[in-house]
C-alpha positions in Angstrom: -9.8 -8.4 -1.1 -7.0 -10.9 -1.7 -3.6 -9.4 -1.1 -1.1 -8.9 -4.0 0.7 -11.9 -2.7 -0.7 -14.5 -0.3 0.9 -13.2 2.9 0.8 -14.8 6.3 3.4 -12.5 7.7 5.0 -9.2 6.8 7.3 -9.2 3.8 10.7 -9.3 5.4 12.9 -8.3 2.4 13.4 -4.8 3.7 15.9 -6.3 6.1 17.8 -8.2 3.4 20.9 -10.0 4.4 23.4 -11.3 1.9 24.3 -14.8 3.2 23.3 -17.7 1.1 22.3 -20.7 3.2 21.7 -24.4 2.8 18.0 -25.0 2.1 17.9 -28.8 2.6 15.8 -28.3 5.7 13.2 -26.4 3.7 12.5 -28.9 0.8 10.4 -31.4 2.7 8.4 -28.8 4.5 7.7 -26.8 1.3 6.7 -30.0 -0.5 4.3 -30.9 2.3 2.7 -27.5 2.3 2.2 -27.4 -1.5 0.8 -30.9 -1.6 -1.6 -30.1 1.3 -2.9 -27.1 -0.7 -3.7 -29.5 -3.6 -5.7 -31.7 -1.2 -7.4 -28.8 0.6 -5.8 -30.4 3.8 -5.7 -27.6 6.3 -4.2 -29.7 9.1 -1.1 -30.7 7.1 -0.8 -27.2 5.5 -0.7 -25.5 8.9 1.3 -27.9 11.0 4.8 -26.3 10.4 3.7 -22.7 10.8 4.5 -20.8 14.0 1.9 -20.7 16.7 1.2 -17.0 16.3 0.2 -17.5 12.6 -1.9 -20.5 13.3 -4.6 -18.3 14.8 -5.0 -16.6 11.4 -4.5 -19.5 9.2 -8.0 -21.0 9.0 -9.4 -17.8 7.5 -6.4 -17.3 5.2 -6.6 -20.9 4.0 -10.3 -20.6 3.1 -10.4 -17.0 1.8 -7.0 -16.8 0.0 -5.1 -20.0 -0.4 -7.9 -22.2 -1.8 -9.2 -19.6 -4.3 -5.7 -19.1 -5.6 -5.4 -22.9 -6.0 -8.6 -22.8 -8.0 -7.1 -20.1 -10.2 -3.7 -21.6 -10.9 -4.6 -25.2 -10.5 -2.8 -28.0 -8.6 0.9 -27.9 -7.8 2.7 -30.4 -9.9 4.4 -32.6 -7.3 8.2 -32.4 -7.1 8.2 -29.6 -9.7 9.7 -27.0 -7.4 13.2 -25.8 -8.3 15.2 -23.8 -5.8 15.9 -20.2 -6.9 17.6 -18.9 -3.8 18.0 -19.4 -0.1 19.4 -16.6 2.0 19.4 -15.0 5.3 17.1 -12.0 5.4 18.1 -10.8 8.8 19.5 -12.4 12.0 16.1 -14.2 12.7 14.9 -15.4 9.3 15.9 -17.5 6.3 14.1 -17.0 3.0 13.7 -19.8 0.5 12.3 -19.1 -3.0 11.2 -21.7 -5.5 9.9 -21.8 -9.1 7.0 -24.3 -9.3 4.7 -25.6 -11.9 0.9 -25.6 -11.6 -1.8 -27.3 -13.8 -3.6 -24.1 -14.9 -0.7 -21.6 -14.9 1.3 -21.5 -18.2 4.2 -19.8 -16.6 6.0 -20.6 -13.4 4.7 -19.8 -9.9 7.1 -18.2 -7.5 6.8 -19.7 -4.1 8.5 -17.9 -1.1 8.9 -19.4 2.4 10.3 -17.5 5.3 11.6 -19.7 8.1 12.9 -18.9 11.6 16.6 -19.6 12.1 16.2 -21.9 15.1 17.5 -25.2 13.7 16.1 -27.1 16.7 12.6 -25.8 16.2 12.3 -24.7 12.6 8.9 -23.3 11.6 7.4 -21.4 8.7 7.1 -17.7 9.5 5.8 -16.5 6.1 4.4 -18.0 2.8 3.9 -16.1 -0.5 2.8 -17.1 -4.0 3.1 -15.1 -7.1 2.4 -15.7 -10.8 1.0 -14.0 -13.9 -2.6 -15.2 -13.1 -2.3 -14.1 -9.5 -1.1 -10.7 -10.7 -4.0 -10.4 -13.2 -6.5 -11.3 -10.5 -5.1 -8.5 -8.3 -5.8 -5.9 -11.0 -9.5 -6.7 -10.9 
């Protein structure tokens, strides 16, 4: 069963911090991940994830990410708009975007969790949510 939100890591908002952060580092990484999903390109999709998650990613990509892409359509390149970027605890930064997809009438909320190591920034979590994804979860 596909999870309510595509989750590669635990939802970290229980440890919410309040500090807004500069998200410039996240934009190219996020764009690359979203474009890779369009292309079904696992290598590009996975390259910026942490090593621990990479062991699980092939199954997640095939079983969850690609079916969601088929449901909501292709990401409309460069359509993501930053909603928020904040510290969620001393180890993570959460960056949330609104994005447009070809088969989704409303926006798709895309959430990335990154580690805070500026010298070795990696994706620690990735989540997608939309009205079609929510409807699919009810079935």
